[in-house]
C-alpha positions, 0 to 999 in steps of 0.5 A: 860765560855759558858753554856752547852746549844748548841745541836748537830745533834746527840741530845747531849748538849754541851758547846760552845760560838757559838749560832746559828739561833734558840733556843728551849727546852725539858722542864726544865732540868737545875738548875737555881742556878748553871746554869748547866744541870741536869742529865736528858736530857729531861722532856717532849716528846715535843722537840721544835724549837723556834724563838730567837727573838719572840716578843722581849722577853728577858730571863736569859738563864738557869736562873729563867724564870717562873712566879713563880720564878722557872727555867722555860724551859731550853733554848737550841740553834741550828746552824739551823733548819736542825740541830734541826730536826736531833736532833729530835726537831720540830717547835713550834706552839706558836712562829713559827705557820706557820712552825709548821703547815707546818711540821705537814702536811708533818709529817702526810703525811709521816706517811700515815695520813691526820693530826696528833696532836702535842702529836702524832707527839711528841710520834713518834719522841720520838721513832725515835730520837737517843737522846731518845733511837731510833734506828741507821739506817745504810745506803749504799752509794747508799741510799744517792741519795734517801734522800731529802735535809735537812737530816743529816747522820753520817760518821766516827762519824761526821755529814754531811747535804745533800743539792743539791746532796752534803754533807756539814760537820757540825760544831757548828760554821757552815758548811764546804766545801761540798763533793760529796757522792761518796767520802765517805768511811766506815760506814754511818748511818742516824742521822735525825729521820726516821719520819722526813726524811719522812716529808722532803720527803713530802715537808717540807723546813727547814731553813739552816745556810748561810754557807750551801750555794752551 
């Protein structure tokens, strides 16, 4: 059976065989003996996005990976960086330094600041992301035109990613055929944290899954 370690755009952690392009973590949130999640869904405000192939390091997923024989951090997986950003994660400064620095610059600019430390970014994201209790931001269809590529929205309980003026329906296995924003009906809400939306507006370019090719 698949482990419960795949993250949706809403920040929930589900069990599925699909792995995706990126890994990451929210600290230690699993029991290494049963390889199951604990009740908590984070143990740190630093929710990060990591490279799956960093220096060819091999880990036992949800096992004992610390130097002292403990759990180590809990490996989570994302379809792509767009998904991870929507869930409230940010690039890791250790294994993805170039992307992390670019994100930090754009994030700070989106907050009207010249620079921000990682801990400051994490504090803002922890306030904004849905999975840690952030607000649900409602949108109208007219609002979609002002959103940058890489933003995810919720429509009828499903996640869609905005790219090139079209909306790609998200699934754990990839994106489905795009729709035009005008085709949407019913309530629409923002999934990507508002502070990350601001970073995307300032030019951060997230990595997309190939299924989102237009």
